[in-house]
C-alpha positions as CSV (number, residue, x, y, z in Angstrom):
1,M,9.1,-44.1,-1.2
2,A,10.8,-44.2,-4.5
3,N,14.4,-45.1,-4.7
4,I,15.1,-43.4,-8.1
5,K,16.6,-40.0,-7.8
6,S,14.3,-38.4,-10.3
7,Q,11.2,-39.8,-8.6
8,I,12.4,-38.6,-5.2
9,K,12.8,-35.1,-6.7
10,R,9.3,-35.4,-8.3
11,V,7.7,-36.3,-4.9
12,K,9.3,-33.3,-3.3
13,Q,8.1,-31.0,-6.1
14,D,4.6,-32.4,-5.9
15,E,4.5,-31.8,-2.1
16,K,5.6,-28.2,-2.7
17,K,3.0,-27.7,-5.4
18,A,0.3,-29.2,-3.2
19,L,1.0,-26.7,-0.4
20,A,1.0,-23.8,-2.9
21,N,-2.3,-24.9,-4.4
22,Q,-3.8,-25.4,-1.0
23,A,-2.8,-21.9,0.0
24,A,-4.2,-20.4,-3.2
25,K,-7.5,-22.2,-2.7
26,S,-7.7,-21.1,0.9
27,E,-7.0,-17.5,-0.2
28,F,-9.7,-17.3,-2.9
29,R,-12.3,-19.1,-0.7
30,T,-11.7,-16.6,2.1
31,A,-12.0,-13.8,-0.5
32,I,-15.3,-15.2,-1.7
33,K,-16.7,-15.4,1.8
34,K,-15.6,-11.8,2.5
35,A,-17.2,-10.7,-0.8
36,K,-20.5,-12.4,0.1
37,L,-20.4,-10.9,3.5
38,A,-19.8,-7.4,2.1
39,I,-22.6,-7.9,-0.4
40,E,-25.0,-8.8,2.5
41,T,-23.9,-6.2,5.0
42,G,-21.7,-3.6,3.5
43,T,-22.1,-0.7,1.1
44,V,-22.2,-1.1,-2.6
45,E,-18.6,0.3,-2.9
46,E,-17.3,-2.1,-0.3
47,A,-19.1,-5.0,-2.1
48,K,-17.7,-4.0,-5.5
49,A,-14.1,-3.8,-4.1
50,A,-14.5,-7.2,-2.3
51,V,-15.9,-8.9,-5.4
52,S,-13.2,-7.4,-7.6
53,H,-10.5,-8.7,-5.3
54,A,-12.1,-12.2,-5.2
55,E,-12.4,-12.2,-9.0
56,G,-8.7,-11.4,-9.3
57,L,-7.7,-14.2,-7.1
58,L,-10.0,-16.6,-9.0
59,D,-8.4,-15.5,-12.3
60,R,-4.9,-16.1,-10.9
61,A,-5.9,-19.5,-9.5
62,A,-7.3,-20.5,-12.9
63,Q,-4.3,-19.2,-14.7
64,K,-2.0,-21.2,-12.5
65,G,-4.1,-24.4,-12.9
66,V,-5.2,-24.5,-9.2
67,I,-8.8,-24.7,-10.4
68,S,-10.3,-25.1,-13.9
69,G,-11.2,-22.0,-15.9
70,N,-14.9,-23.0,-16.0
71,S,-15.0,-23.3,-12.2
72,A,-13.4,-19.8,-11.9
73,R,-15.9,-18.3,-14.3
74,R,-18.8,-20.0,-12.5
75,K,-17.7,-18.6,-9.2
76,K,-17.2,-15.1,-10.6
77,S,-20.6,-15.2,-12.3
78,S,-22.2,-16.2,-9.0
79,L,-20.6,-13.2,-7.2
80,A,-21.6,-10.9,-10.0
81,R,-25.2,-12.0,-9.8
82,L,-25.3,-11.4,-6.0
83,L,-23.7,-8.0,-6.5
84,A,-26.3,-7.1,-9.2
85,K,-29.1,-8.0,-6.8
86,K,-27.6,-5.6,-4.2
87,K,-27.8,-2.6,-6.5
């Protein structure tokens, strides 16, 4: 453990950010799973709504730096392709 005041503060901030990032990742991963399930089993409207929700969470995660922009775009594209096959 650091014994410099600024480093102690930095460690606390990093722990907070790690928890927030972990929660955000969990949230969008769950949304992706729900969207895929809706595409497989639900109606087209349910699937569209689920995919839209997941895309919003991915955009927010990319904007906050939880995941890279390319990763978010790749995941959104994958969901869009699955949805297009459903139609």
